[in-house]
C-alpha positions in Angstrom: -29.4 -14.2 28.2 -32.7 -13.6 26.5 -34.9 -16.3 25.0 -37.6 -14.8 22.8 -40.8 -16.3 22.4 -42.5 -14.1 19.8 -44.1 -17.1 17.9 -46.1 -18.4 21.0 -47.4 -15.0 21.9 -48.4 -14.1 18.2 -50.3 -17.5 18.0 -52.0 -16.9 21.2 -53.1 -13.4 20.2 -54.4 -14.7 16.8 -56.4 -17.5 18.4 -58.2 -15.2 20.7 -59.5 -12.7 18.2 -60.2 -14.8 15.1 -62.0 -17.9 14.1 -59.9 -18.2 10.9 -57.1 -20.7 10.9 -53.8 -18.8 10.9 -50.4 -20.6 10.3 -47.5 -19.1 11.8 -44.1 -20.3 10.6 -42.1 -22.1 13.5 -39.1 -20.0 14.6 -35.9 -21.5 13.2 -32.7 -22.2 15.2 -29.6 -20.1 15.1 -26.9 -22.2 13.6 -23.5 -21.4 11.9 -21.2 -22.8 9.3 -17.9 -21.5 10.2 -14.8 -21.4 8.1 -11.2 -20.3 8.8 -9.3 -17.8 6.7 -5.8 -18.3 6.6 -5.6 -20.5 9.6 -2.2 -21.5 10.7 -5.8 -25.0 19.2 -2.2 -25.2 18.2 -2.8 -25.3 15.2 -5.8 -25.5 13.1 -4.8 -25.9 9.5 -6.7 -25.3 6.3 -10.0 -23.7 5.9 -12.3 -26.2 7.4 -13.4 -25.7 11.0 -12.8 -28.8 13.2 -16.2 -30.4 14.0 -14.5 -31.3 17.3 -14.2 -27.7 18.3 -16.6 -25.3 19.9 -16.7 -21.4 19.9 -18.6 -18.6 21.9 -21.1 -16.0 20.2 -22.5 -12.7 21.3 -25.6 -11.5 19.7 -27.7 -8.1 19.9 -31.0 -7.5 18.6 -32.6 -4.9 16.7 -35.7 -4.1 14.6 -33.4 -3.1 11.5 -32.7 -5.0 8.4 -29.9 -7.2 8.0 -27.1 -5.6 6.2 -27.4 -2.4 8.4 -23.9 -1.0 9.2 -22.4 -2.1 12.5 -21.9 1.6 13.4 -25.8 2.0 13.2 -26.3 -0.7 15.8 -27.2 0.0 19.4 -25.3 -2.8 21.0 -26.4 -1.9 24.5 -27.2 -4.5 27.4 -31.0 -4.1 26.8 -30.3 -5.2 23.2 -28.2 -8.4 24.3 -29.8 -11.5 22.8 -27.2 -13.9 23.2 -24.3 -13.7 26.0 -21.2 -15.8 25.1 -23.3 -18.8 24.2 -21.1 -21.9 23.3 -22.0 -23.2 20.0 -21.1 -26.9 19.2 -21.2 -29.2 16.2 -24.5 -30.8 15.4 -24.0 -33.5 13.3 -27.8 -33.9 12.4 -27.5 -30.3 10.9 -23.9 -30.5 9.8 -23.6 -27.2 11.6 -22.9 -25.4 14.9 -25.7 -24.5 17.1 -26.3 -23.6 20.7 -25.4 -26.2 23.3 -28.7 -24.8 24.6 -30.5 -23.9 21.3 -31.0 -20.2 20.3 -33.9 -19.1 17.9 -34.3 -16.3 15.3 -36.5 -13.5 16.1 -39.4 -13.3 13.5 -38.9 -9.5 13.0 -35.6 -7.4 12.9 -32.2 -9.0 12.9 -29.3 -9.8 15.1 -25.6 -8.7 15.1 -23.0 -11.4 15.9 -19.5 -11.4 17.2 -17.7 -14.5 18.3 -14.3 -16.0 19.4 -12.5 -19.5 19.5 -11.6 -21.3 21.7 -14.5 -21.1 24.0 -11.9 -21.4 26.8 -10.4 -18.0 26.1 -12.7 -16.3 28.7 -11.0 -18.4 31.3 -7.6 -17.6 30.3 -7.4 -13.7 29.0 -9.3 -10.8 29.7 -11.9 -10.6 27.0 -14.6 -7.8 26.8 -16.8 -6.4 24.2 -17.2 -2.7 24.4 -20.8 -2.2 23.2 -20.5 1.7 22.8 -17.4 1.5 20.5 -18.4 -1.9 18.8 -15.1 -3.3 19.8 -13.7 -6.7 20.9 -10.9 -6.5 23.3 -8.6 -9.3 24.1 -5.8 -8.4 26.8 -3.4 -9.9 29.1 -2.6 -12.8 26.7 -0.6 -15.6 28.7 2.9 -16.8 27.5 2.2 -19.9 25.6 4.1 -23.1 25.8 7.0 -23.1 23.2 8.7 -26.5 22.9 9.2 -29.2 20.4 6.0 -31.0 21.8 3.5 -28.1 21.9 2.8 -24.5 21.0 0.6 -21.6 22.2 -3.2 -22.1 22.0 -4.7 -20.4 18.8 -7.0 -17.3 19.4 -9.6 -16.5 16.4 -12.5 -14.3 16.2 -15.3 -13.0 13.8 -17.0 -9.6 14.3 -19.9 -7.7 13.4 -21.9 -10.1 11.3 -25.5 -9.1 11.0 -28.2 -11.2 9.6 -32.1 -11.8 9.9 -33.6 -15.3 9.8 -32.2 -17.2 6.8 -32.6 -20.4 5.3 -29.9 -22.4 6.5 -26.8 -21.7 8.7 -25.2 -18.3 8.8 -21.8 -18.4 7.3 -19.0 -16.8 9.5 -15.2 -16.5 8.7 -12.9 -16.8 11.6 -9.5 -14.8 11.6 -6.2 -15.4 13.4 -5.5 -12.9 16.0 -1.9 -13.8 16.5 1.1 -14.6 14.2 2.6 -17.9 13.9 6.2 -18.7 13.2 7.6 -22.2 11.9 11.4 -22.9 11.9 12.9 -25.6 9.5 16.2 -26.8 10.1 18.5 -28.5 7.5 21.9 -29.0 5.8 22.2 -28.7 2.0 24.7 -31.7 1.4 24.5 -35.3 2.4 27.3 -37.0 4.2 28.3 -39.8 1.8 31.7 -40.9 3.2 30.9 -41.6 6.7 27.4 -42.0 8.4 28.1 -40.1 11.6 30.7 -37.4 10.8 30.8 -34.7 9.8 28.1 -33.9 11.9 26.0 -30.6 12.5 24.1 -30.1 15.5 21.8 -26.9 16.0 21.9 -26.4 20.0 19.3 -23.7 20.0 17.4 -21.4 17.8 16.3 -18.2 19.8 14.2 -15.3 18.8 15.4 -12.5 21.4 13.4 -9.8 22.7 9.9 -11.3 22.1 7.0 -9.7 23.8 4.3 -12.2 24.6 2.1 -9.7 26.5 -0.4 -7.5 24.7 -3.9 -6.2 24.1 -5.8 -6.7 20.8 -8.7 -4.6 19.9 -11.2 -5.8 16.9 -13.3 -2.9 15.7 -15.8 -2.7 13.1 -17.0 -5.0 10.2 -13.7 -5.5 8.5 -12.5 -7.6 11.4 -9.1 -5.7 11.6 -7.3 -6.4 14.9 -4.8 -3.8 16.1 -2.3 -4.9 18.9 -0.1 -3.1 21.5 2.4 -5.1 23.3 3.2 -4.6 26.8 5.4 -6.2 29.6 8.9 -7.3 29.6 10.5 -8.6 26.3 12.3 -12.0 26.8 13.9 -14.6 24.6 12.0 -17.4 23.0 13.8 -20.8 22.3 12.1 -22.9 19.7 14.3 -26.1 19.8 14.2 -28.9 22.1 16.9 -29.3 24.8 19.6 -31.5 23.4 19.5 -29.9 20.1 18.7 -31.1 16.4 21.2 -33.0 14.3 20.8 -31.6 10.9 20.1 -33.8 7.9 19.2 -32.8 4.1 15.4 -33.5 5.2 14.1 -30.3 6.9 13.3 -30.8 10.5 10.2 -28.7 11.5 10.7 -27.1 15.1 8.0 -26.0 17.3 5.3 -23.5 15.8 4.7 -20.8 18.4 2.0 -18.3 18.1 3.2 -14.8 19.0 1.6 -11.4 19.7 1.8 -9.5 16.4 4.8 -6.8 16.7 7.4 -5.0 15.1 11.2 -5.9 15.5 13.0 -2.6 15.9 12.3 0.6 17.8 12.4 3.7 15.7 13.0 7.3 16.7 9.3 7.7 17.8 9.2 4.7 20.0 5.8 3.3 20.8 4.6 0.5 22.8 4.2 -2.0 20.2 7.8 -2.0 19.1 10.7 -4.1 20.7 14.4 -3.4 20.8 16.6 -5.0 18.0 14.8 -8.5 18.0 17.3 -11.0 16.6 17.2 -14.5 15.3 20.3 -16.3 17.1 21.2 -20.0 15.9 24.0 -21.6 18.0 25.4 -24.6 16.3 28.3 -27.3 16.7 30.2 -28.8 13.9 31.8 -32.2 14.7 34.6 -33.5 12.6 34.8 -36.4 15.1 33.8 -37.1 18.6 36.7 -35.1 20.0 37.1 -32.5 17.3 34.5 -29.9 16.9 33.9 -26.3 17.3 30.6 -24.2 18.4 29.6 -20.7 17.2 26.4 -18.6 17.1 25.1 -16.8 14.1 23.0 -13.8 14.8 20.7 -11.6 12.5 18.5 -8.7 13.1 15.0 -9.8 12.0 14.2 -6.4 10.3 16.9 -7.2 8.0 15.7 -10.4 6.6 14.2 -10.6 3.2 10.7 -11.6 2.9 9.4 -13.2 -0.4 6.3 -10.8 -0.2 8.0 -7.8 0.8 11.3 -6.1 0.3 12.2 -6.6 4.1 10.5 -8.1 7.0 10.1 -6.0 9.7 7.2 -7.2 11.7 4.9 -10.2 12.5 1.3 -9.5 11.3 -2.0 -10.9 12.6 -3.0 -14.1 10.8 0.3 -14.4 8.8 2.4 -17.6 9.1 6.0 -17.0 8.8 8.4 -19.7 7.9 12.1 -19.4 8.7 14.2 -21.9 6.6 17.6 -22.4 8.3 20.2 -24.3 6.3 23.6 -24.8 7.6 26.3 -26.1 5.0 29.9 -27.5 5.1 32.7 -26.6 2.9 35.6 -29.4 3.1 39.0 -27.7 4.0 41.1 -28.4 0.9 44.9 -27.4 0.4 46.3 -27.0 -2.8 50.1 -27.2 -2.3 52.8 -25.8 -4.4 56.5 -25.9 -3.7 58.8 -23.2 -3.7 61.7 -24.4 -6.0 65.2 -24.2 -4.6 67.0 -21.1 -4.9 70.2 -22.0 -6.8 73.4 -20.6 -5.4 76.5 -20.9 -7.3 79.8 -21.1 -5.6 83.1 -21.2 -7.8 86.0 -22.8 -6.0 89.2 -22.6 -8.0 91.9 -25.0 -6.8 95.2 -23.5 -7.6 
């Protein structure tokens, strides 16, 4: 990690060759005002970055003006100015600054990239490819999926260039993963009996989910491209013991998944899975001793998306909500009676 002390050097040089008083503006500290974009730690909501959270930052120095395209930067080791420095909230400045402060150079500008949470580097393989200006996340671990917890969020910002400015540098974090919410409910209330009939969802399962992959962030637009790898497996998002349905939707775990498509086509590629399905196993009780259980299955690619004609993938930075409603129709019988068929027998008595 390099610390630049250009201000002190300049003051010393001027003092040795001139009797005139020269004022040299003090170098300002590098600070950020991060916001979140479409933010879904499991899980940040809204667009305000939590003051309790920290993030890590890379920075490269160059004697080029701010706004220079990222492709024109030389992000070599020699130009590395900050190496995964941890930035924490500083209440006095209402912004995030280095846990050990970093300061702006007096000339040129810095190119920034960063990720959240700061603990990512200890959990996944993370690298910045200086030659290609690419941020790479690989070997993402399987997150905890249960009613009491979800996978850890992963966010990033990339290729933000700036020179010393008045005030903190605004950056926008983007989600690297896809978020899924499942809501369970029944449309009709049970007015006649407080206990029966009863519907219990035993499990909601996404089959063939791939939770290993590599994401590559390239360029100033911050687009992340994912390739999944490893064996796909089912993911259950309901707690053990099931969920008793009511008219009030019951929100289940909100796992964060590697973005991926749902069905392999004729030109199969590594980022597509075989026929991922949504499976709902449920039991309907008429009484404690009278019940039946069945499983509803639906290929995810056939589901209707409110924004698209058909949902075929989970994309980065998108939060998908599946509203599952199971209704009951009472068994009613409308009886009729076949009328007697008349048979006449004539019995003459002679």
